[in-house]
KOLSEBA-84212 format. One record per residue: x, y, z of N, C-alpha, C in turn. Coordinates in steps of 0.2 Angstrom, whole numbers, plus 5000, padded with zeros to 4 digits. Example, Ala and Ser with C-alpha at 12.3 -4.5 7.8 and 13.67 -1.06 7.14 Angstrom:
<atoms>
506649725039506249785039506649845039/506449895035506849955036506450005039/
</atoms>
This chain:
<atoms>
468850145028469250145023468650105017/468850165012468550165004468850095001/468450074994468850024991469450044990/469650104987470350144982470850134987/470850164995471050164998471250085002/470750055002471149975001471749934997/471449984991471849944986472749974986/472450034988473250054989473550034994/472950025001473649985007473749915003/473449865000473649814997474349814992/474349864991475049864984475549864988/475449884995475949914999476149835003/475649785002475649725006476549675007/476749685001477449645001477749685006/477649755009478249785013478049765019/477649715022477549705030477449645029/477749585023477749515022478149495027/478849525030479149505036478949495042/478549545043478049515049477549485049/477449445045477149395046476149405045/476049455041475349475040475449475034/474649435031474349405025474049475020/474249495016473649555015473049515009/472449565010471949535007471649595003/471649584995471449624993470349654992/470349684992469549694993469049684986/468449644988467949624985467849694979/467949654974467549704969466849714964/466849764965466049804963465949794956/465649824953465449814947465849874942/466549814939467049844937467049904932/467249954928467249984923467849974920/467549934913468349904909468249944900/468849994901468650024895469249994889/468849974883469549954878469449974870/469949994870470050044864470550004857/470050004854470249934849470449954843/470750044843471150084838472050064840/471950034846472750044847472849974849/473249914844473349854844474149844845/474349784847474949774846475149714839/475649694840475849654835475549574838/475649544831475149464832475349414838/474949374841475249334846475449264843/476149254842476449184839476149134840/475949094837475549014834476348984840/476649014839477248954844477348964851/476849024855476849044863476548954866/476148914860475748864860476248824861/476848824865477448754862477348684869/477748644867477748594872478448584873/478548554880479348554881479548464884/479848434879479948374879480648344882/480748294889481348284889481148214894/481548184894482548184891482248164883/482648124878482648104872482048074871/482048014875481447954873480848004879/480248034877480048054880479248004881/478848054887478148004888477847994883/477948044876477348014871477447954867/477947934869478347874864478147804869/477847734865477347704868477747644869/478547634869478647584873478447574877/478547474883477947474889478647444891/479147424890479547374892480247414895/480347434901480947464905481647434902/482147464902482747454900482847404895/482547424890482447364885483047334881/483547364879484247354879484647334882/484447324890484847294895485547334895/485447384896485947434899486247414905/485747384909485947374916486047284917/486347264919486747204922485847174922/485547104921485047084925485247034931/485047064935485047014944484447024945/484446974952483846964957483847024960/483947094961484147144966483647164965/483347194969482547224971482947284968/482247304964482347354959482247444962/482447474960482447554965481747584962/481247614967480747664967480647684959/480047674957480047694951479547764948/479547804953478847844953479147904954/479847894948480247954947479648004941/479748074940479448124938479548094930/480248084931480548074921480448004921/479847964925479947884922479247864917/479547844913479247844905479147774903/479247724907478947644904478747614910/478247564908477747564913478147484918/478647444916478747394917479447394925/479347374927480147334931480347294927/481247344930481947314927481847214924/482047184920481947114919482347104926/482047024926482146984931482346934930/482846884931483346814927482646764931/482446714928482046654928482646604929/482546574935483146504937483646524941/484046464945484246484948485046534948/485446554952485846594951486346594947/486546614942487146634938486846584929/486146584931485746564926485846624919/485746684919486046744915486646784917/486946784912487646814912487546854907/487946944906487846964901488646954899/488746964892489146954887489347024884/490147044886490347084884490747074878/490747014876491246984869490747014864/490146984864489846994857489147024860/489147094863488347124864487947144858/487347134858486947154852486847224852/486947274855486947324855487047364864/487547394865487947434870488447404873/488547384879489147364882489147284883/488447274884488247194885487647174884/487747114882486947064881486947014886/486246984888485946944890486146874889/486546824890486646754890486346714892/485946654892485546644897485646554895/485746524901486146444901485746424901/485346354897484846314900485146244902/484446214906484546144909483946094908/484046064901483546014902482846054899/482246024904481646034904481546104908/481846114912481846204917481646254915/481146294914481246344910481746414913/482146424910482546484912482546514908/482646594909482646664906482646734908/482246774907482146854908481446854907/481246894914480346924914480546984917/479947034912479847094918479047094918/479047104924478247124929478047204928/477547214930477147284933477047294928/476947274921476447284916475747324916/475747354911474947374912474447364906/474147314907473547284899473047304900/472647294895471947314894471547254890/471247224893470747164891470547194883/470747144878470347164872470947204866/471247244871472047294868472547244863/472747254857473147194855473747244857/474447204858475047254858475447204855/475947244850476347224848477147214848/477547194845478247214848478747174843/479247134847479747084844480347084848/480747024846481446994850481746994846/482447014848483046974843483246924846/483646874842483646804848484246794844/484746764848485246684843485246644850/485646584847485646524851486046464848/486046404852486146354849485546324848/485946264843485446214840484846204845/485046164851484646144855484146184860/484346244857483946294861483246304861/482746284864481946304863481746344866/481346404862481246484866480546474866/480346504871479646554869479546614873/479046654872478746724873478446734875/478246724883477346724886477446804888/476646814886476446864891475846854896/475946864903475546824908475046894910/474546894910474246934913473546904920/473746854921473346834927473846754931/473346724936473346694941473346624936/472846604932472446544930472946524924/472546474922473046434917472946444911/472446494910472146534904472346594903/472746624909472846704910473446694907/473646684901474146704896474246694888/474746704885474646694879475646674877/475746614873476346604870476446594865/477046624862477246614856477846574856/477846534852478446494850478846524846/479546524847480046564842480346494838/480546494831480746454827481446434831/481646384828482446364829482946434826/483346424834483846474832484446464829/484946544828485446514827486046544829/486446564827487046594832487046644827/486646664822486446754822485846774825/486146834826485346864830484846884825/484146854826483846854820483146904825/482846944821482146984823481546914824/481146904827480546874828479946924830/479346934828478946984827478446934834/478247004838477846974844477246994843/476446964845475747004845475346964852/475246994855474746964862474147014862/473646974863473047004864472747014871/472947024881472746984884471846994885/471646954890470746944889470546974896/471147004899470747034906471247094905/471047154910471447194913471947174919/472447234918473247194923473747234924/473647264932474247314931474947274933/474747214933475347174937475547104929/475447124924475647074917476247074918/476447004916477547014913477446984906/477847004905478246974898479046924898/478646854898479346824899479646794894/480346784893480746764887481146694890/480946644889481046574892481246534887/481946484889482046444886482246374890/482146304885482246234888482746204883/482746164886483446114881484046134882/484446124877485446134878485646204877/486446184879486546264876486646324879/486346374876486146444879486046484873/485546524876485446574868485446664874/485546704869485446754868485046814866/484746864870484246914869484646984868/484447014862484747074860484247134861/483747124860483247194862482647154861/482247174864481647174866481147234866/480447224862480047294863479347254863/478847304864478147304866477747374866/477347374862476847434863476147434858/475847474862475247444860475147454853/474747394848474747394841474447454837/474047494840473947564837474247594839/475047614841475447674840475647694832/475547774833475847794826476447814827/476747784821477547774821478047764826/477647724831478047734839477747754844/477347804842477147864848476447844849/476347864856475447854857474947894853/474347844852473947874844473547924849/473447884855472947964859473248024861/473848034862474148084865474348114855/474548104851474548124846473948164843/473348134846472748154843472548214847/472748204852472548254858473048334857/473448294856474148364854473948404850/473648374843473548404838473048464840/472348414844471848464847472148514851/472348484855472748544860472948614856/473348594850473448654846474148664847/474748614850475448604851475748644845/476148704844476448734837476848744837/477248714844478048704844478248664846/478748584846478848574852479848564853/479948584857480648584860480948514862/481348484862481648434863482448424862/482948404866482748324869482848384876/482848434876483148464885483048534884/482948544892483148524899483948484898/483948494906484548464909484948404904/484448354902484648304897485048324893/485048384889485348394883485948414886/486448424889487148444890487448364891/487048314893487848274891487548234884/486948234880486648194875487048204870/487248154865487448164859486948144855/486648174848486048184845486348114840/487248104839487048054835487047974838/486947954845486847904846485947894845/485647944842484847944840484647914834/485247904828485247904823485247814821/484947804815484947734813484447694815/484547624814484147574816484147604823/483347604826483047594834483447544838/483547474836483547434840484447434841/484747454838485547464837485747534838/485247564842485747624845485747624853/486347644855486847614860486347654866/486147614873485747644877486347674881/485947734884486547764887486147794895/486547804899486447824908486447884907/485947904910485747984910486048014917/486548044919486948044924486748104927/486448154923485948224928485648184931/484948114930484448094934484548044939/485248014942485147974947485347904941/485647904935486147864933485247824929/484947834928484347834926484447794918/484047764915484347724908484047784903/484247794898484047834891484147774886/483547734881483547704878483747724871/483747794868483847824864483247804859/482847774858482247764857481847814850/482147864854481547934852482247964849/482447974843483048004840482748064835/483248094831483148154829482548134825/482648084819482148064814481648064818/481448044823480748004827480448074829/480948114831480648194835480248224829/480648254822480548274818479848244815/479748164815479248114813478648154819/478448154824478148174828477948234827/478348294825478148374826477848384818/477948314814477448314807476748294808/476848244814476348194814475448254819/476048304823475548344828475448424823/475948434821475948504816476148564820/476748554821477148584825477848614823/477948654823478648654823479348644827/479848604825480448594829480748644830/481048644839481548684843482048634844/482548634841482948594842483648594849/483748574853484148604858484748604855/485348594858485948604855486548604862/486848544861487348534869487848564868/487748614874488248684873488748654880/488648594884488748584890489548534887/489248464887489948424885490148434876/489648454873489648464868490048534862/490148504857490548554853490148594847/490548654845490548674839490448624834/490848594832490848564826490248504827/490148484832489648424833489048484832/488848544832488248584832488048584826/488748624822488748624814488548554811/488848504812488648444809487848434810/487648424814486848414815486448464812/486648544811486248574807486348554801/486848534796486848504792486548434791/486448394795486248344795485448354795/485148414796484648424796484448464789/484748514789484748544784485048544777/485548514776485948524770485648484765/485848484759485648434754486148374752/485748324750486148254749487048264745/486848344744487648334740488248344747/487948374750488448384759488648304762/489148314767489148244766488648234775/488548254778487948254784487448254782/487248284776486448274772486548204769/487048174765487048114761486948044769/487048064774487048024780486248034782/486048084781485048074784485048034777/485048044769484747994767484747954766/485447934769485647864769485247824775/484947884781484447834786483647854784/483947874776482847844777482447924776/482847974774482548034774482848104769/482748094762483248114758483048194758/482448224758482348274758482548334765/482848364767483048404773482548434777/482748414784482148434789481948494790/482448554787482248624786482148654793/482648624797482348654806482748734808/482248774807482448834807482448854817/482248834820482448844829482848814829/483448834833483948794838484048834844/484148814850484148824857484848804858/485348834859485948824862485948804869/486048764869486348744880485448744883/485748734890485048734896485448764900/485248834903485348824911486148834911/486448864907487248834905487448884911/487248954915487448984921487348934930/487048874927487148844933487448784935/487748784940488348724941488048644941/487348644941487148584942487148554934/487248604929487448584922487948554920/487948494918488548464913488848534908/489448514909489948554907489748604909/489448654914489548714916490148734918/490248834915490848854915490548904917/491148954918491249024921490949084914/490449104916490349164913490749174908/491349194909491749244904492049194901/492049134900492049074897491349054891/491149054895490349024891490249064885/490249134886490049174880490449164875/490849154878491349144869491249074869/491149014870490748944867490148974864/489648994868489049024862489149034856/489649124855489849134848490149064844/490649034846490949004841490348954839/490048934844489448874843488848894836/488748974837488349004833488649034828/489049044826489549054820489548984815/489948934820489948884815489148854814/488648864817487948854815487748884807/487848944809487648974804488048984797/488648954799489048954792488848904790/488548854790487948794788487548824785/487048854788486348884785486148944792/486548994786486249064788485449074790/485049044788484349054789484049034796/484648994800484348974805484349004811/483749044816483949074824483849034829/484249064832484749044837484349064843/484149034851484149044857484549044860/484949084864485349084870485249054877/485549004878485549004884485549054890/484949104892485049144896484649144902/484849204905484549184912484749274915/484049304917484149354919484149374926/484249424929484349414937483749384941/483049414939482549374940482549284941/482949274933482849194934483549154940/484049194940484749204943484449184951/484149244952483949264961483449214963/483049184957482349134961482649074962/483249064958483649004958484049014963/484249054965484749064973484249064977/483649094977483049074983482949004982/482748954979482748904979483248864985/483848894980484448844985484448884994/484448944994484448955001483848915005/483348885002482848855007483048785004/483448745002483648695000483048654997/482848674992482448634987482548584981/483148614981483648554978484148504978/484348464976485048414981485748454981/485848484987486448504989486948484985/487048434981487648424976487648464974/487148484969487048524964487448584962/487548614968487648704968487848724975/488548744976488748774982488248824987/488548824992487848874997487948954993/487448984993487349044991487249104997/487949144996487949185004487449274999/487549284995487549354992486749354995/486449414996485849444997485649454991/484949414990484649414983483949484983/483749514979484049494974484549504971/485049464967485649484961485649544958/486149584960486249674956486349664949/485849694944486149704939486849724935/487349714932487749714930488449684935/488149644939488649604945488749544939/489149494942489449424939488749374937/488249404943487649364942487149374937/487449434933486849434927487149414922/486849364920487049314914486649344908/486149384909485749404902486149464900/486349494903486649574904487449564901/487749514902488349494900488349474892/487949414892487749394886487549434880/487249474882486849514878487149584877/487949594880488349624880489049614874/489149544876489449514872489349464864/488649444864488249384861487749424857/487649464855487049524854487049484847/487549494843487349474834487249414834/487549354840487349284838486749254842/486349304845485549294848485049324843/484549284841484049294841483349294844/483549254850483049254855483549234862/483249254867483349254874482849224877/483249154879482849094884482849114889/482049084893481949124901481649084904/481849034909481448984913481149024917/480549004917480049054923479548984927/479748964933479548954939479048994946/478548974945478248994953477948954957/478248974962477748954970477348984973/476748954969475848984972475849014979/476048954983476148954990476648984994/477049034990477749044995477749114990/478249144996478449234994479249234997/479649274992480249264994480149345001/480549345006480549375010481349415011/481249475007481849495008482249505015/481949515020482249515025482649455028/482249405027482349325029483049305024/482549345019483149295012482949225012/482549215014481949165013481349175011/481249085006480549095004480149075009/479449095011479149085019478349055014/478149025018477349015018476749095018/476449075013475849135014475049095012/474549145015474049095014473549155010/473849175003473349205000472849174996/472449234994471749214992471949194985/471549164983471749104977472049154972/471749224970471949284965472749284964/473049294971473649294973474049244970/473849194970474149124970474149094962/473949124959473649114953474149164950/474249224953474449284948475149284949/475549204954476149224953476649214948/476349164943476749134937476649194931/476249234933476049284927476549334930/476549354936477249394939477649374936/478249314936478749294932478649334926/478349324922478349344915478449424914/478049484918478149544919478949544921/479049544928479649544928480349534923/480249484920480649464916480749534913/480249554908480249614906480349684908/480149694916480549754918481349744917/481549654917482349664919482649684910/482249664906482449674900482449764897/482049804900481849874901482849874903/482849864907483449894912484049874906/483949804905484649804900484449834894/484049864891483849914885484149974887/483950004892484250064898485150074896/485350024900486050024899486350014892/486149954887486249944880485749984875/485650044874485050064867485250014862/485750014862485949964853485449904854/485149874859484749804857483949844854/483849884854483449924853483149894844/483949904840484049874833483949814831/484149764838484349694837483649644836/483149674837482649634837482549574840/482949564846482949504849482249514854/481949434854481349424857481549364862/481049364866480949304871480749244868/481049164871480649124873480849104880/480049104882479849064888479648984888/480548944887480448884885480348824892/480348884897480048804903479648854908/479148844908478548904914478248834918/478148864923477648814925477348824933/477048804938477048814945477348754950/477548754953477948704960477448724964/477148664968476748654972477048624978/477348704981477648674988477548704994/477848685001477748735005478348725008/478648795013479348795013479548745014/479248715020479748665023479648605019/479648605013479748545010479048485006/478548515008477948485009477748475003/477648434999477148434991477748434984/478348444987478948394980478948454977/479048444972478948484963478548524961/477948464963477248474960477148494953/477248464948476948494943476448454939/476348384945475748334942475348324947/475248374953475048354958474248414958/473648364960473148384958473148444964/472748524958472748564962472048574963/471448584957470848584957471048654951/470748724952470848754948471448804945/471848804954472648834955472848834946/472948764945473348784940473148814934/472648754932472148794923472248894925/471848904931471948994931472549034929/472948994933473749024933474149004925/473748974921474048954916473549004910/472949014913472549074907472849154910/473149164917473449234917474149244914/474549184914475049184911474949194904/474749164902474449194893474449244893/473949264895473649344895474249364895/474449384902475249404901475649404896/475849334894476149334886475749394881/475249354879474849404875474849484875/474949494881475049574881475749604878/476249544879476849564878477049524869/476549534864476549504858477149494855/477249574856477849604852478549574852/478549534859479149534861479149464864/478949414862478849334863478749314857/479249254854479349224849478949144849/478949124858478749044858478749044865/478549004869478648974876478248884876/478348894880478548804882478248794888/477748754890477448744898477648674899/478048684905478348624907477848574911/477948514913477548454915476948404912/477248364908476748314907476448334901/476448404897476048404891475248414895/475048404899474148434900473748384899/473848304900473448254896473248214903/472748184902472548144908472748074902/473248024905473347964904473047874908/472647844904472747784906472847744910/472947694914473447634919473747594913/473647604906474147594901474647634898/474547704901475147744897474647784891/474147774888473847784882473347864884/473447914880473047964883472347964880/471747994886471147984886470848054886/471148104887470748164890471148214892/470948294893471248324894471448354902/472048364903471948384912471448464911/471648484918471148554916471448594914/472248614915472448654913472648654903/472448584902472448574896471848584892/471448614895470848624892470948714893/471348734895471348814896471848824887/472248764889472548804884472348764877/471948734874471548724870471048794868/470848804874470348874873470948914868/471448934873471748994871471848974864/472448934861472648934857472148924851/471448894852471048904846470748944844/470649024849470649074847471149134847/471749134849472249184849472849164843/472849124840473449114835473449174831/474149204831473949254826473549324831/473249324835472649374837473049424839/472849504839473149574838472949584844/473149584850472949614856472749694855/472449724860472149794859472149814866/472049894867472249924872471649914876/471849894884471249884889471649904895/470949964898470950014904470549984909/470450024914469950004920470050054925/469650044930469650084937469650044944/470049994941470249944948470949924948/471549934948472249924947472349864952/472649814948472949744951473449784958/473249754963473749764968474249724969/474849744970475549704971475449634975/475649594972475749534975476249524981/476049514987476749494991477349464989/477949474989478649454987479049504987/479649484982480249514981480449554974/480349614972480649634966481349604963/481249584956481649524953481949464958/481449444961481449384964481049344962/480549354966479849304964479249374960/479349424958478949494955479249534954/479049574949479349634949478949694952/479249764951478949794955478249824955/478049834948477349834946476749784946/476149784948475549734946475849704939/475549654936475449614931474549624931/474349604925473849604922473449664921/472749664919472449734917472249754924/472149834924471849864928471149844928/470949814930470249774931470249724936/470549724943470449684948469749664952/469749624954470049554955470049514947/469649534942469749494936470249514932/470449494927470949494920470549494913/470649564911470349554904470849584899/470849544894471049544887470949534880/470849584877470249584869470849594867/470649564858471049544853470649564848/471149574842470849554834470849484834/470549444829470749384827471149384822/471549344820471949334817471949384808/471249354806471049384800470549444801/470649474805470249544809469449544807/469249474807468449484806468049464813/468449464818468149444824468549464830/468049504835468349524839468149484847/468749474850468949434858468749484862/468549454867468749454874468649424879/469349434882469349364888469549374895/469049354897468849364907468849314910/469649334914469849284920469749324927/469149254929468949254936469449234941/469949234945470149184948470149204956/469449204958469249214963468549174964/468649154970468049094971467249144973/467249204970466649234970466449264964/465649284961465549304954465549364955/465849414950465949474948465549504941/465449584940465249604934465649654932/465649664928465749704924465649734919/465849804917465249854911465949864907/465849834901466349844895466249904892/466749944890466550014885467050014879/466949984873467349964867467150024863/467850044860467650104856468350094851/468250124844468750114839468250024835/467750034835467649974833466749944834/466249914828465849904830465649834828/465349794835465149724834464549714832/464449634828463949634827463449584832/462949614833462549564839462449504840/462449454834462649374836463249374836/463449334843464049304844464249224849/464549224851464849164857465149184862/464949144868465449124874465649074873/466349054875466548994876466949014882/466548954886466748984894467048904899/467448904903467748864904467548884914/466948864916466748874922466448824928/466848784930466648714933466348734942/466048664944465648684950466048734956/466748704957467148724961467948744961/468048774963468848764965469248714964/468848664968469448604968469148554962/468648574957468648544952469348534949/469248464946469748434941469648394936/469848364930469748304927469948274929/469748194929469948104930469848074924/470148034924470047984922469447934922/469147934915468547874917467847924920/468047974921467348034923467348074920/466748084919466548154914466848214917/467248254911467748304911467148374916/467348384923467248444928467248494924/468048514922468348574918468248544910/467748594908467648594901467548654899/467448664890467248704886466648714886/466248764887465348744885465148824881/464948804876464748864871464148874870/463948954871463348964870463249024866/462649024863462449094857462549154862/462649194859462649284862462149324856/461749344859461349404857461749474860/462349474858462449544859462849544866/463449584867463849594873463449624879/463349594884462949594889463149694892/462749734892463149804895463249794902/463149714907463349724912463549664912/464149634912464349564910464349514916/464049464919464349434926464749374924/465249384927465649324928465949304932/465649214932465549164936466249154941/466149134946466849124951467149054945/467949064949468449014945468249014939/468449064935468049054928468649074922/468649044916468749084910468349084904/468149154903467649164897467849204893/467649174887468049184880467349214875/467249294875466749304870467049344863/466549314858466949314851466149324849/466349394845466149444840466249444833/465649444830465949484821466149534821/466449584817466549634818466049654811/465649724813465249744807465549784803/
</atoms>
C-alpha cells in the first residue's frame, strides 16, 4: 500500500470504528505546500481571542474570604468539600469560637442579606468566629475591613494567625463599638508562608457584638482584581470578556450587583449545589475589569428567569444618558459616562432542560424576539447573540447524556437516535434562524470536544479510542468544522440568510478529558502535556480559516494562567502561551489560500455529533499550515503546527507575493509531548524567537510544535 492509498484507507477509518479497530495515518514525507497570496479572506476579528467568566464573582477577583456576607448560618458542622471547579475563594466557611450557642444569626436587623451573626460574650473567654485554610505568603501585605456593631462593654480584636508559635500572629484591636455598624480597616503582613492561616474576629467583655461583613485581599490588588492576572491577561491579549455566564446567568439578577459592594446581597447559586455568590463583582466592576485589560465587554442577559423589561433596563443603565431613568441611576452609582456596551448575549444554552427558565422551542423564539426588540428600542446600535445550538451541539449533548456524563437530574433520558435530524424539533438553530433572523446578529455555538472518545453511531455511545496525538488534538477543530457544515445546510434551506450577515460567536469552547467510563472528570484543568495547547492551536487555525464568518470566541477553563498558593497569577499555562503567540500576530490578519499534496484524513467519529463529513485543516497532513497577511499588509505570516511526536519537513511554494530575506521565527517546541508549565519552575513551554535569513527551501518542523514564520513583504 502506498502513502496515498493509506490516506484513503484512513479516511474510511470511522466506518469501522464500531468493530473496535483504531485507524492510524501514515508518516508524512516531505510535504509540498502551495500558498497563494492573491487569494485572501476577511480579517481575523480580535475578539476571537476572548475570555469567558462564570459566575458573577470570578476567579480574577482577589477576595480571600468564603461567604464573607454570611449567606449561610455559622455552625460548627463539617464543611462540604471545596475542590469544585467553580470554587473561587481560599478559606473554609466561618466557624464559631466558643461554646454551642455563642453565635446566633440575627434576622431582625441584618447588615446585608437575610441574617448577620451576633456573638454573645462572657467575660474574659474569647468568643466569635474564625475562618481557616487561608493561603498566605511571607512578607506579602493583605488588607481588608470588617463592619461591626455591639454593646459598649464589648472588646473586639481581629487576628491573623499563620503558625503555632506565640509570635505567629498579628492582632488589631478594634475601638469601642456602638449600636450602629461601623467600618474598621484591616492590614496584616504575615512573616511566614502558610496554607492554613486563619482570620479570627473575637470578643471579650459583656453584652454582644454583630458582624456585618468581612473582607481580606492582597494589598497589591487592582480595583479588587488580582494584579498578576490583570498584567498577564493584557500580555496574553484578551480582546473580549464575556460575563456573567454560562448557566449562572439564567438565575442572575444584574441589579443585585449594583451599589456598595458590602451591601450587595449574597445569593445562593442553585445551578451548582447551592454555592454562595457574594455579588462582589457586579456590572461596574466587570466594566472596570474590561477597561483594565483592554477588552470589549460581552454582557450575557438572563433570558431564563429574566424578562424583556429587565433586559431593556440593563441596556439603558449601560448606554443611556444621565437624562434617562437608568442612566441617572448609573451616575448615582459613580459612573456618569455611559459604558456604551455593544455586544450582548441573550441567554445561555436555553435549549437545555438543565437551564433555569428553560422552555420549549416554540415558546422560546417568542421570548428571544421580545427581549431583543425591547433592548434595541432603547439602543438600536447594540449587537445581539442568540442562544443557539446547531444539531451538532444538540447531538453531542445527547451523546453526553446517553453516556451519563452529567447528573441525570439535569435532563430526562434520550431515546432518539443521534445525530438529530435537520428540521426536527431538536434543530434549535434551524427554528431560531427561521423565526428570529431579524433579531440575530450573531449565532452562539458551544463547542466542546473529547480528545480520547469517539461517538459510535451503531452503539449510540461514546467509546474509548487510542488514537495518535494528531487525531486527539484534531477533535476540537472538528467541532468548528461541523458547525460550518451545519450552517451551509441552513443557508441551503433558507437562502435569505445570505443577506443577513449573521456570524458565529463560539462563546464556549475547550476540551474535556475523560474516558467513556468516566475517569478523568470534566478535565478543563487536568494536566495534559502538549495535548491541550496543540488542540488550541489547531482550533484557532480552523477559526482563522473561517475569518469571514466568526465575530468572536471564548475559550473555557480558567483563562489559562498559572496561580501560586495564594491565588495570584504567576505565569502562563501551556495553552496560554499558544494564545499569546497567536493573538500577538493574527489580530486582524488576513488568511490566504493554502493547498498541499497530503489531504487530512477523517478522524473516527460520527458526522454532526463529534465531527463533520469532511476533514478539517489544511491538506498538509500530518501538519497544519496557515498563511496570512498581517493587519497592515506589511508582513507575511506562515504558521505550522506539528501535532505529532515526530519531526516532519515541508517545501513551501509561495505565489502572488515576494518576501524580503530577513525574517523571524517564533516557535513553541518543548522537550517532549508531556511538557507543561508549572508554578515555581522555568517554563518548559515558551516562545523562542530566532532570526531567519530567508524562508528555508525545506522547512524542518520539530515534534509537538507551533512554528510561526514572519517576513516583511518586498
